[in-house]
C-alpha positions as CSV (number, residue, x, y, z in Angstrom):
1,M,-17.4,-17.3,-5.8
2,R,-18.6,-15.0,-3.0
3,D,-19.2,-18.0,-0.6
4,K,-15.6,-19.1,-1.0
5,R,-14.5,-15.8,0.5
6,L,-16.3,-16.8,3.6
7,I,-13.8,-19.6,4.2
8,I,-11.0,-17.0,4.5
9,L,-13.1,-14.9,6.9
10,I,-13.4,-17.7,9.5
11,F,-9.6,-18.1,9.7
12,I,-9.0,-14.5,10.6
13,P,-9.5,-15.0,14.4
14,F,-6.4,-17.2,14.3
15,V,-4.5,-14.2,12.9
16,F,-6.0,-11.9,15.7
17,G,-4.9,-14.5,18.3
18,Y,-1.4,-14.8,16.8
19,L,-1.0,-11.0,16.7
20,T,-2.3,-10.5,20.2
21,N,0.2,-13.1,21.5
22,L,3.0,-11.7,19.3
23,V,2.8,-8.1,20.5
24,F,1.7,-8.8,24.1
25,L,5.2,-8.3,25.4
26,V,6.0,-5.1,23.4
27,P,5.9,-2.2,25.8
28,G,3.0,0.2,25.2
29,V,1.8,-1.5,22.1
30,G,1.2,-4.9,23.8
31,T,-1.0,-3.4,26.5
32,L,-3.0,-1.4,24.0
33,T,-3.4,-4.3,21.6
34,Y,-4.4,-6.6,24.5
35,S,-7.0,-4.1,25.7
36,L,-8.5,-3.4,22.2
37,M,-8.3,-6.8,20.6
38,P,-11.4,-8.3,22.3
39,F,-13.6,-5.5,20.9
40,V,-12.0,-5.7,17.5
41,L,-12.5,-9.4,17.3
42,L,-16.2,-9.2,18.5
43,I,-17.0,-6.4,16.0
44,Y,-15.3,-8.4,13.3
45,W,-17.1,-11.6,14.2
46,F,-20.5,-9.8,14.2
47,W,-19.7,-8.6,10.7
48,V,-18.7,-12.2,9.7
49,G,-22.1,-13.3,10.9
50,I,-23.7,-10.6,8.6
51,Q,-21.6,-11.9,5.7
52,F,-22.8,-15.5,6.2
53,S,-26.4,-14.3,6.5
54,K,-26.1,-12.7,3.1
55,S,-24.6,-15.8,1.5
56,S,-26.5,-18.3,-0.6
57,I,-25.8,-21.1,2.0
58,K,-28.8,-22.4,3.8
59,N,-29.2,-20.8,7.2
60,V,-28.4,-23.9,9.3
61,Y,-25.3,-24.7,7.3
62,A,-24.2,-21.1,7.3
63,L,-24.4,-21.1,11.1
64,I,-22.5,-24.4,11.3
65,Y,-19.8,-23.4,8.7
66,G,-19.3,-20.0,10.3
67,N,-18.6,-21.4,13.8
68,I,-17.0,-24.7,12.9
69,L,-13.4,-23.5,13.5
70,C,-14.4,-21.9,16.7
71,V,-15.9,-25.2,18.0
72,L,-13.1,-27.3,16.6
73,S,-10.7,-25.1,18.4
74,L,-12.4,-25.7,21.7
75,L,-12.5,-29.5,21.0
76,L,-8.8,-29.4,20.2
77,Y,-8.2,-27.5,23.4
78,Y,-10.1,-30.1,25.4
79,W,-8.2,-32.9,23.7
80,Q,-4.8,-31.4,24.3
81,F,-5.3,-30.1,27.8
82,I,-7.9,-32.3,29.4
83,L,-7.7,-35.7,27.8
84,L,-4.0,-35.9,27.1
85,G,-1.3,-35.7,29.8
86,E,1.5,-33.1,29.6
87,E,3.9,-35.7,28.3
88,K,1.7,-36.5,25.3
89,R,0.6,-33.0,24.5
90,S,1.7,-31.4,21.2
91,M,2.9,-27.9,21.8
92,I,1.9,-26.9,18.2
93,L,-1.6,-28.2,18.5
94,A,-1.9,-26.8,22.1
95,S,-0.9,-23.4,20.8
96,I,-3.2,-23.5,17.8
97,S,-6.1,-24.5,20.0
98,Q,-5.8,-21.4,22.0
99,M,-5.3,-18.8,19.2
100,Y,-9.0,-18.5,18.2
101,V,-10.2,-17.2,21.5
102,S,-7.1,-15.8,23.1
103,P,-7.9,-12.2,22.0
104,L,-10.9,-12.4,24.3
105,S,-8.8,-13.1,27.4
106,P,-9.3,-9.6,29.0
107,I,-13.1,-10.3,29.0
108,T,-13.1,-14.1,29.7
109,A,-10.5,-13.9,32.5
110,R,-13.0,-12.0,34.6
111,F,-15.3,-15.0,34.4
112,G,-12.7,-17.7,34.5
113,I,-11.4,-16.7,37.9
114,M,-14.9,-17.2,39.3
115,F,-14.2,-20.9,39.0
116,E,-11.1,-20.8,41.3
117,K,-11.2,-21.5,45.0
118,L,-8.3,-19.2,45.7
119,P,-8.3,-15.5,44.7
120,N,-5.8,-14.4,42.0
121,V,-5.0,-17.9,40.9
122,L,-5.2,-19.2,37.4
123,S,-5.3,-23.0,37.1
124,Q,-6.3,-25.3,34.3
125,T,-9.9,-25.0,35.5
126,S,-10.1,-21.2,35.1
127,I,-8.2,-21.3,31.7
128,T,-10.6,-24.0,30.5
129,A,-13.5,-21.9,31.6
130,M,-12.0,-18.9,29.8
131,H,-11.7,-20.9,26.6
132,T,-15.3,-22.3,26.8
133,I,-16.7,-18.8,27.6
134,G,-14.8,-17.3,24.8
135,T,-16.2,-19.9,22.3
136,I,-19.7,-19.3,23.6
137,L,-19.2,-15.5,23.3
138,L,-18.0,-15.8,19.7
139,V,-20.9,-18.1,18.7
140,I,-23.4,-15.7,20.3
141,T,-21.7,-12.7,18.5
142,F,-21.8,-14.5,15.2
143,L,-25.5,-15.4,15.7
144,A,-26.3,-11.8,16.6
145,G,-24.8,-10.6,13.4
146,F,-26.5,-13.3,11.4
147,I,-29.9,-12.6,12.9
148,F,-29.4,-8.8,12.6
149,E,-28.9,-9.1,8.9
150,K,-31.8,-11.5,8.4
151,I,-34.2,-9.1,10.3
152,K,-32.8,-6.1,8.3
153,H,-33.2,-7.9,5.1
154,S,-36.8,-9.1,5.8
155,R,-37.8,-5.5,6.8
156,L,-36.3,-4.2,3.5
157,E,-38.3,-6.8,1.6
158,K,-41.5,-5.7,3.4
159,V,-40.8,-2.1,2.5
160,E,-40.2,-3.0,-1.2
161,V,-43.5,-5.0,-1.3
162,D,-45.3,-2.1,0.3
163,L,-43.8,0.3,-2.2
164,L,-44.8,-2.0,-5.1
165,K,-48.4,-2.1,-3.8
166,I,-48.5,1.7,-3.6
167,M,-47.2,2.1,-7.1
168,E,-49.7,-0.5,-8.4
169,E,-52.6,1.4,-6.8
170,K,-51.7,4.6,-8.7
């Protein structure tokens, strides 16, 4: 039952992305949300990595399941914006493909513009770089949370074993 809850957790970044885009134009609130959302999403995604680490799912599968929507979002983005022309693009799929990493824009934009030849210009190149960097950042954050919990858990087990040895000696 607990593992089914994990499915819901991996959809939440879409909600973060939707909320970020929804309130972006609201004076005051939009700027604050836009500035804070990358950190909220990264902290949340680290925590999700911890939750997957605690699950009964095998490690490799937990890492795949935890990041599958993130990677699929990137692949959907490539399909909609790189492989298809504007006339064939689905606006719904194009929007959905960007929601997962859009809260990270304040961070990824700084790196995306490095791919531009002209300063202060955003083209498809920089936006694609932003999306790719955002996906990589989320995967690394998830992995960090996952590994953090595994290390913490293994240390706790070692302490428990040491305590049992001490108690047996007495």
